[in-house]
C-alpha positions in Angstrom: 77.4 66.1 14.5 80.8 64.5 15.2 83.4 65.8 17.5 86.3 67.7 16.0 89.1 65.6 17.6 92.0 63.9 15.9 91.5 60.1 15.4 94.3 57.7 16.0 94.0 53.9 16.4 94.7 52.4 19.8 97.6 50.1 18.8 100.2 48.3 20.9 103.0 49.9 18.8 101.9 53.3 20.3 102.8 52.1 23.8 106.4 51.3 23.0 106.8 54.4 20.8 105.6 56.5 23.8 107.8 54.6 26.2 110.9 55.2 24.0 110.2 58.9 23.4 109.1 59.9 26.9 110.9 57.6 29.3 113.4 55.7 27.2 116.0 55.4 30.1 113.6 53.7 32.5 115.1 50.3 33.4 114.2 46.8 32.3 116.0 44.4 34.5 116.0 40.6 33.9 117.4 37.6 35.6 118.2 35.4 32.6 118.1 31.7 32.1 121.9 31.9 32.1 121.7 33.0 35.7 123.1 36.5 35.3 121.3 39.9 35.6 120.7 41.7 32.3 120.0 45.5 32.2 118.1 47.2 29.4 115.7 50.1 29.1 112.6 51.1 27.0 114.8 52.8 24.4 116.7 49.5 23.8 113.6 47.4 23.9 111.9 49.6 21.3 114.9 49.4 18.9 115.1 45.6 19.3 111.4 45.2 18.9 111.7 46.9 15.5 114.4 44.4 14.7 111.9 41.6 15.5 109.4 43.2 13.1 112.0 43.4 10.3 113.0 39.7 10.9 109.3 38.6 10.7 108.9 40.6 7.5 112.0 38.8 6.1 110.2 35.5 6.8 107.2 36.8 4.9 104.8 36.3 7.8 101.4 37.5 6.9 99.1 40.0 8.7 97.7 38.3 11.9 99.9 35.2 11.5 100.7 33.7 14.9 104.1 33.8 16.6 104.2 31.5 19.6 106.4 31.8 22.7 107.5 29.3 25.4 109.4 31.8 27.6 109.9 33.1 31.1 109.5 36.8 32.0 112.5 38.6 30.5 113.6 41.4 28.2 113.6 39.2 25.0 110.0 38.1 25.7 109.1 41.8 26.2 110.7 42.7 22.8 108.5 40.0 21.2 105.4 41.4 22.9 105.9 44.7 21.0 107.7 43.5 17.8 105.1 40.8 17.0 101.9 42.7 17.8 103.3 46.0 16.6 104.0 44.6 13.2 100.5 43.3 12.8 101.1 39.7 13.8 99.6 37.9 16.8 101.8 36.9 19.8 100.6 33.5 21.2 102.0 32.8 24.7 102.1 29.1 25.3 102.2 27.8 28.9 105.3 25.6 29.3 103.8 23.9 32.3 101.2 22.1 30.2 101.6 18.5 29.1 103.5 18.2 25.8 100.4 16.8 24.1 98.4 19.8 25.2 101.1 22.1 23.8 101.0 20.3 20.5 97.2 20.5 20.3 97.2 24.2 21.1 100.0 25.1 18.7 98.2 23.3 15.9 94.8 24.7 16.7 96.3 28.2 16.8 98.1 27.5 13.5 101.4 29.0 14.9 104.0 29.8 12.3 107.0 30.6 14.5 108.0 29.3 18.0 110.4 31.4 20.1 111.5 29.6 23.3 113.8 29.9 26.3 116.6 27.3 26.5 115.0 25.9 29.7 112.3 24.6 27.4 114.5 23.0 24.8 113.5 19.4 25.9 109.8 20.3 25.4 110.4 21.7 22.0 112.6 18.7 21.0 109.7 16.4 22.1 106.9 18.3 20.2 108.4 20.1 17.2 107.8 17.3 14.7 104.1 17.2 15.7 103.5 21.0 15.4 102.5 20.9 11.8 102.2 24.6 11.1 105.4 25.9 12.7 108.0 26.5 10.1 110.6 28.5 12.2 112.1 27.8 15.6 114.0 30.5 17.5 116.0 29.9 20.7 116.0 33.0 23.0 119.7 33.0 23.5 123.1 34.2 22.2 124.5 32.3 19.2 127.2 30.8 21.5 124.5 29.1 23.6 122.8 27.4 20.7 123.2 23.6 20.8 124.8 22.1 17.7 122.8 19.0 17.6 119.3 19.9 18.9 117.5 17.8 16.3 115.3 20.8 15.5 115.5 21.7 11.8 116.7 25.2 11.1 117.0 26.2 14.7 118.4 29.8 15.0 119.4 31.8 18.0 117.4 35.0 18.7 120.4 37.2 18.7 121.5 35.8 15.3 117.9 36.2 14.0 117.5 39.8 14.8 121.2 40.8 14.9 121.6 41.8 11.3 118.2 43.6 11.1 117.7 47.3 11.0 116.3 49.0 14.1 114.4 51.3 11.8 110.9 50.2 11.1 107.6 52.0 10.3 104.9 50.4 12.4 101.9 49.7 10.2 98.6 51.5 10.8 95.5 49.3 10.9 92.1 48.9 12.6 92.5 48.8 16.4 90.1 45.9 16.6 92.5 43.6 14.9 93.9 40.7 16.9 97.1 41.4 18.9 97.7 38.4 21.2 96.3 35.1 22.2 96.1 33.0 25.3 94.4 29.6 25.8 92.3 28.7 28.8 93.6 26.0 31.1 91.3 23.3 29.6 90.4 21.6 32.9 87.4 20.2 31.1 87.8 19.3 27.4 90.3 21.0 25.1 91.6 24.4 25.9 89.9 27.3 24.2 91.7 30.3 22.5 91.0 33.8 23.8 92.0 36.4 21.2 92.7 39.9 22.4 92.6 43.0 20.2 94.9 46.1 20.1 92.0 48.2 21.4 91.1 45.9 24.2 94.8 45.6 25.3 95.4 49.3 25.4 92.2 50.0 27.2 93.0 47.3 29.7 96.5 48.7 30.3 95.0 52.2 30.8 92.4 50.9 33.3 95.0 48.7 35.1 97.3 51.7 35.7 94.6 53.8 37.4 95.0 54.7 41.1 92.0 52.5 42.2 93.3 49.6 40.2 97.1 48.7 40.2 98.2 52.4 40.6 101.1 52.0 38.2 103.4 55.1 37.7 106.9 56.2 36.7 107.8 56.0 40.4 107.4 52.3 40.6 109.8 49.4 40.4 107.5 46.5 39.4 108.2 42.8 39.8 105.7 40.8 37.7 106.1 37.3 39.2 102.8 36.4 37.4 104.1 34.8 34.1 104.1 36.7 30.8 102.7 33.4 29.4 99.6 33.8 31.6 97.2 36.5 30.3 100.0 38.9 29.4 101.3 39.1 33.0 98.0 40.7 33.9 98.7 43.5 31.5 101.6 44.9 33.6 104.1 45.0 30.7 101.7 47.3 28.8 100.8 49.5 31.8 104.5 49.9 32.6 105.3 51.0 29.1 102.4 53.4 29.2 103.6 55.0 32.5 107.4 54.6 32.5 107.6 52.2 35.4 110.8 50.2 35.9 110.2 46.5 35.2 112.1 43.7 37.0 111.7 40.2 35.5 112.5 37.1 37.6 113.2 34.7 34.7 113.0 31.0 35.8 114.0 31.6 39.5 110.6 31.7 41.2 111.5 30.4 44.7 111.1 32.5 47.8 114.8 33.2 48.2 115.4 34.3 44.6 112.3 36.5 44.6 113.2 38.2 47.9 116.8 38.9 46.7 115.5 40.5 43.5 113.0 42.6 45.4 115.8 43.9 47.7 118.5 44.4 45.1 116.3 46.2 42.6 114.4 48.2 45.2 111.0 46.7 44.1 108.1 48.5 45.6 105.3 46.7 43.8 105.0 43.0 42.9 102.3 40.8 41.4 101.6 37.1 41.7 99.4 34.2 42.8 99.0 33.1 46.5 101.1 30.0 46.1 104.2 32.1 45.1 103.7 34.5 47.9 103.4 31.7 50.4 106.9 30.6 49.4 108.1 34.2 49.8 106.5 34.6 53.2 108.0 31.2 54.3 111.4 32.3 53.3 111.3 35.7 55.1 109.7 34.2 58.2 112.3 31.4 58.4 115.2 33.9 58.0 113.7 36.6 60.2 114.0 39.0 57.2 112.2 42.3 56.4 111.3 44.2 53.2 113.1 47.5 52.8 111.3 48.8 49.7 108.2 46.6 49.0 105.0 48.7 49.6 102.2 46.8 47.8 101.5 43.6 46.0 98.5 42.5 43.9 97.5 39.0 44.6 95.1 37.2 42.2 94.6 33.9 40.3 92.7 32.5 43.2 91.3 33.8 46.5 94.0 35.2 48.8 93.6 33.8 52.4 92.9 36.5 55.0 95.9 35.2 57.0 98.2 36.1 54.1 96.7 39.6 53.7 97.1 40.1 57.4 100.8 38.8 57.5 101.8 41.1 54.6 100.0 44.1 56.1 100.4 43.8 59.9 103.8 42.1 60.1 105.6 43.5 57.0 103.8 46.8 56.2 102.9 45.7 52.7 99.5 46.6 51.3 97.7 43.8 49.6 95.6 44.6 46.5 93.2 41.6 46.2 92.3 41.2 42.6 90.1 39.0 40.4 89.9 38.3 36.7 90.0 35.6 34.1 91.8 34.8 30.9 88.6 35.7 29.1 88.8 39.2 30.7 92.3 40.1 29.7 92.3 39.5 32.8 91.5 42.4 35.2 87.9 42.6 36.4 88.1 43.9 40.0 90.7 45.2 42.4 90.1 45.7 46.1 91.2 49.2 47.2 89.7 51.1 50.1 87.3 54.0 49.7 87.6 57.2 51.7 85.0 56.0 54.2 87.2 53.0 55.1 90.4 54.9 56.0 89.6 55.5 59.7 88.4 51.9 60.3 90.3 49.6 62.6 92.7 47.1 61.2 90.1 44.3 61.7 87.4 46.2 59.9 89.7 47.1 57.0 90.6 43.4 56.7 86.9 42.5 56.3 87.0 44.8 53.2 90.4 43.7 51.9 89.4 40.0 51.8 86.9 40.8 49.1 88.0 40.8 45.5 87.0 44.4 45.2 85.2 46.9 42.9 85.0 46.8 39.1 87.4 48.7 37.0 85.8 51.3 34.7 85.2 49.2 31.6 83.9 46.2 33.4 80.2 45.8 34.5 79.1 42.8 36.6 76.0 41.3 38.1 75.0 38.2 40.1 72.0 36.1 39.1 70.0 33.2 40.5 69.5 29.8 38.7 66.7 31.3 36.6 68.8 34.3 35.5 67.1 36.8 37.7 69.5 39.6 38.9 70.1 39.5 42.7 70.5 42.5 45.0 73.8 44.1 46.0 73.4 43.5 49.7 76.5 41.5 50.5 74.3 38.5 51.5 72.6 37.2 48.3 75.0 35.0 46.3 74.6 33.9 42.7 76.4 33.2 39.4 78.7 36.1 38.5 78.4 37.6 35.0 80.5 40.3 33.4 80.7 42.4 30.2 83.0 45.1 28.8 85.4 46.1 26.1 88.1 43.7 27.2 85.8 40.8 27.9 85.5 37.9 25.4 82.7 37.8 22.8 83.7 34.5 21.3 86.4 31.8 21.5 88.9 31.4 18.7 87.4 29.5 15.8 84.0 29.6 17.5 84.9 26.6 19.8 82.1 25.6 22.1 79.7 28.1 20.5 78.9 31.6 21.9 79.9 31.8 25.5 77.6 34.8 26.1 74.2 34.9 27.8 72.2 37.9 26.7 75.4 39.7 26.0 77.0 38.8 29.4 79.9 36.4 30.0 79.2 33.8 32.7 82.4 33.5 34.7 81.7 30.2 36.5 82.2 31.9 39.8 79.6 32.3 42.6 79.8 35.7 44.3 78.2 38.3 46.5 78.2 42.1 45.8 77.7 44.5 48.7 76.0 47.9 48.6 79.4 49.7 47.9 80.0 47.5 44.9 82.6 45.2 46.5 82.4 41.8 45.0 83.5 38.6 46.9 83.9 35.2 45.3 82.4 32.6 47.5 83.4 29.7 45.3 83.7 28.4 41.8 80.3 27.0 40.7 81.9 23.6 40.3 83.5 23.7 43.8 80.5 24.7 45.9 79.7 22.0 48.4 76.0 21.3 48.7 75.2 19.8 52.1 71.7 19.1 53.2 70.2 21.6 50.8 72.7 24.3 52.0 75.8 25.6 50.2 79.2 25.6 51.9 81.9 27.8 50.4 85.1 25.8 49.9 87.1 29.1 50.0 85.8 29.9 53.5 86.8 26.5 54.8 90.2 26.8 53.2 90.8 30.3 54.6 90.3 29.1 58.2 92.8 26.3 57.7 95.3 28.7 56.1 95.2 30.8 59.3 96.7 27.9 61.3 100.4 28.5 61.8 101.3 24.9 60.9 99.5 24.9 57.5 101.3 25.7 54.3 98.4 25.1 51.9 94.9 23.8 52.2 92.2 22.7 49.7 88.6 21.9 50.5 86.5 19.5 48.4 83.1 17.8 48.8 82.8 14.1 49.4 79.6 12.1 48.8 77.5 11.5 51.9 74.5 9.1 52.2 72.4 11.5 54.2 73.7 15.1 53.4 74.5 14.6 49.7 78.0 16.1 50.2 80.2 16.9 53.2 83.5 19.0 53.2 86.9 17.6 54.0 90.1 19.6 54.0 93.3 18.4 52.4 96.3 20.0 54.2 100.0 20.3 53.4 102.0 21.1 56.5 104.7 23.7 56.7 108.2 22.2 56.8 109.1 21.2 60.4 105.6 21.9 61.7 103.2 19.5 63.3 99.5 19.5 63.7 97.0 16.7 64.2 93.6 16.1 62.7 92.0 16.8 66.1 94.0 20.1 66.5 92.9 21.4 63.1 89.2 20.5 63.5 89.3 22.2 67.0 90.8 25.3 65.3 87.5 25.7 63.4 85.4 26.0 66.6 83.9 29.4 66.9 85.1 30.5 63.5 82.2 29.1 61.4 78.9 27.3 61.8 79.3 23.8 63.2 77.7 22.3 60.1 80.3 24.0 57.9 83.2 22.5 59.8 84.9 19.8 57.7 84.1 16.2 58.5 87.8 15.2 58.2 91.3 16.3 57.6 93.5 14.5 55.1 97.3 15.3 55.2 99.0 15.3 51.9 102.6 15.8 50.8 101.5 18.2 48.0 98.4 19.7 46.6 98.2 19.6 42.8 98.8 22.9 41.1 98.1 24.0 37.6 100.3 25.8 35.2 99.4 29.2 36.7 99.8 28.2 40.3 96.1 27.6 41.0 95.0 24.5 43.0 93.7 21.8 40.8 90.8 20.4 42.8 89.8 18.1 40.0 93.1 16.3 40.4 92.8 16.3 44.1 89.4 14.6 43.8 91.0 12.0 41.6 93.8 11.4 44.1 91.2 11.0 46.9 88.6 9.0 44.8 88.9 6.0 47.1 88.5 8.1 50.3 85.5 7.4 52.5 84.1 9.8 55.1 84.4 8.6 58.8 81.4 6.8 60.2 79.7 6.3 56.8 
């Protein structure tokens, strides 16, 4: 016997329809590439997203054809999010920080038909357009007056001219919620990037879960600044959760430095922000240098890589900002866990609370996880046993686009490539990426633990730990350190800083000071490139 409930497909178009009808006046604020502040709202975004849909129809784009973007976080990008997916096409967010050759490979592999780009990325498009064999239309996300007259890109049209004459009336098509909605490629640190294809159903469910109180706690009372790029796993689903709840959105555009982010937080009364640790390090450095305070910021979600305890402590104890430590992957849409406290933790001391907050947190409903040993046997949730982390759920990948690399699943579970522990309360903590674990004398050393201690030193801006071959111990850790501007610390000072904070055999064998640590397109440290930079390094006394 079936239930007697109405049946409606979970489609992305339903999110913008709901936003327009129930909180149309909620603000969408964007710092544009042109440098000015643009103000819109969900009602205007909804009308213009329908114009996008009509414009795509006029170009006769087929169902599930791909529309690529090379764009910052802004209102036009948001309109494409809804106009492309809502009309039954697939929005494909390209990462502009990739090498042009990678962009060409990805665009051709995805068989993109249209490319919409911010003018910041005009040089990239000029360099790659002739090699993108499936793209037939190029749209510059600007006013007609800003369009260059001799770009060298055939048929280039401005976004405002493209949608300007179109009607804002459009009937969103109804189709199976399991159809593809959007696409994002993995970073491709080994081999070619792989396409992750999200569905309407997975996206709506992910937005719903992300908005829950024990997740990101998104509501109509929030003013949200997604510093995490819209080209990186749909800005962690925040544009969709915000439309679902009526939260104000504040988009930073291309200005991602600490000063610009701080000014936007203050001027738009942002109370919730999202980004990776490297961005927040720049923000903290700016406010510390200027002896500034936050007047409205209440919480921030930090993900993309492990957040150093020193950063969590600085936000919480110095500035009164709650840090939500999160974890996920491109293959997971991306949210998997968020670290929020349970009732039993509320009366703990600040130090005891910090011990919980440094973990990546508990699963959102919809994500199941387990840790296994090398033979695939499930390990206990005791906070001590560590093993390979596997996940499954309705917004977790089942296959890569075009079946690249074969099925990624193991007995229905997706292997994340992370090594983790899970405690009795279900709090998961990443101890390392499986490829970054340092194996020394038969014991494992967590590179994250080594980095976290270094990051607590007041002179350290960024630190990365890698393993170096050792004739006796197989591998030994060293720490590569980028100093804060104007700060000074010696090798001996930093090694002494480790004393009493970890086992002696886990203390790095050496400190290497560097001008910069390589970062990927999403702000994560690229340890593979760091290993290449230090390939001629030799450990002391070996």
